[in-house]
C-alpha positions as CSV (number, residue, x, y, z in Angstrom):
1,X,30.5,-12.1,19.6
2,X,29.4,-15.6,18.6
3,X,26.9,-16.3,15.8
4,X,24.1,-17.3,18.2
5,X,24.2,-13.9,20.0
6,X,24.2,-12.0,16.7
7,X,21.2,-14.0,15.4
8,X,19.3,-13.4,18.7
9,X,19.9,-9.6,18.6
10,X,18.8,-9.5,15.0
11,X,15.6,-11.5,15.7
12,X,14.8,-9.1,18.6
13,X,15.2,-6.1,16.4
14,X,12.9,-7.6,13.7
15,X,10.3,-8.4,16.3
16,X,10.4,-4.9,17.8
17,X,9.9,-3.4,14.3
18,X,6.9,-5.7,13.8
19,X,5.4,-4.6,17.1
20,X,5.5,-0.9,16.3
21,X,4.8,-1.0,12.5
22,X,1.9,-2.5,10.8
23,X,1.6,-3.4,7.2
24,X,-1.4,-2.2,5.2
25,X,-4.5,-4.1,6.4
26,X,-7.1,-3.7,3.6
27,X,-7.5,-2.0,0.2
28,X,-10.8,-1.0,-1.3
29,X,-11.0,-0.2,-5.0
30,X,-13.9,1.6,-6.8
31,X,-13.6,2.3,-10.5
32,X,-16.0,4.7,-12.4
33,X,-16.0,3.6,-16.1
34,X,-17.6,6.9,-17.1
35,X,-14.9,9.2,-15.6
36,X,-11.9,6.8,-15.6
37,X,-11.4,7.6,-11.9
38,X,-10.1,4.8,-9.6
39,X,-10.8,5.5,-5.9
40,X,-8.3,3.7,-3.6
41,X,-8.9,3.4,0.2
42,X,-6.1,1.8,2.2
43,X,-6.6,0.9,5.8
44,X,-3.3,1.4,7.6
45,X,-3.2,2.3,11.3
46,X,-0.5,4.6,12.5
47,X,0.2,6.4,15.8
48,X,2.5,8.9,14.1
49,X,1.6,9.5,10.5
50,X,4.9,11.4,9.8
51,X,7.1,8.5,10.8
52,X,4.9,5.4,9.9
53,X,2.9,5.7,6.8
54,X,2.0,4.4,3.4
55,X,4.9,5.6,1.3
56,X,4.1,4.2,-2.1
57,X,1.1,3.1,-4.1
58,X,1.5,1.5,-7.5
59,X,-1.3,1.0,-10.0
60,X,-1.1,-1.7,-12.6
61,X,-3.5,-2.4,-15.5
62,X,-3.1,-5.9,-17.0
63,X,0.3,-6.3,-15.2
64,X,1.6,-3.0,-16.7
65,X,2.5,-0.2,-14.3
66,X,0.4,2.9,-15.2
67,X,0.8,5.1,-12.1
68,X,2.9,5.5,-9.0
69,X,2.2,7.8,-6.0
70,X,4.9,8.4,-3.4
71,X,4.2,10.0,-0.1
72,X,6.2,11.3,2.9
73,X,3.4,11.0,5.5
74,X,-0.1,9.6,5.8
75,X,-3.1,12.0,5.7
76,X,-5.1,10.1,8.4
77,X,-4.1,7.8,11.3
78,X,-6.4,5.0,10.0
79,X,-6.8,5.3,6.3
80,X,-5.2,6.8,3.2
81,X,-7.5,7.8,0.3
82,X,-6.2,8.4,-3.2
83,X,-7.6,8.9,-6.7
84,X,-6.1,8.0,-10.0
85,X,-7.4,8.8,-13.5
86,X,-6.9,5.9,-15.8
87,X,-7.2,6.1,-19.6
88,X,-8.4,3.5,-22.1
89,X,-9.7,1.1,-19.5
90,X,-12.2,-1.4,-21.0
91,X,-14.3,-4.3,-19.8
92,X,-12.2,-7.3,-18.7
93,X,-9.1,-5.2,-17.8
94,X,-7.6,-6.1,-14.4
95,X,-6.6,-3.2,-12.2
96,X,-4.1,-4.0,-9.4
97,X,-3.1,-1.7,-6.6
98,X,-0.1,-2.3,-4.4
99,X,0.4,-0.3,-1.2
100,X,3.7,-0.3,0.7
101,X,4.4,0.8,4.3
102,X,7.6,2.7,4.9
103,X,8.3,0.5,7.9
104,X,7.0,-2.9,7.2
105,X,4.9,-4.8,4.7
106,X,2.8,-4.4,1.7
107,X,-0.7,-5.3,0.5
108,X,-2.3,-5.6,-2.9
109,X,-5.8,-5.8,-4.3
110,X,-7.2,-6.5,-7.7
111,X,-10.4,-5.4,-9.5
112,X,-11.7,-6.7,-12.8
113,X,-13.5,-4.0,-14.8
114,X,-17.0,-5.0,-15.7
């Protein structure tokens, strides 16, 4: 098989994955300074939450990983909601959340603590 055919087949496979899988579309973050609870809402549409889902969420504070949540399915066909309790967070700290899809793509969002 020549190189051109192999590249064409590979490109078609990648396009088909992109058609059926969507990366996380939006992340909303809410942090309660009094309780230390970070609420994370991830918009990620899926027709089959057992086969196409957010499989990992990473929380960083000031570029240091402080929490990781791995999942084997999504709890809802449109959004995934999670809570993390963060300790010793102070004004000016930067919280970053990274959400990864098990099929394709990732999204991140940052929040500066006020």
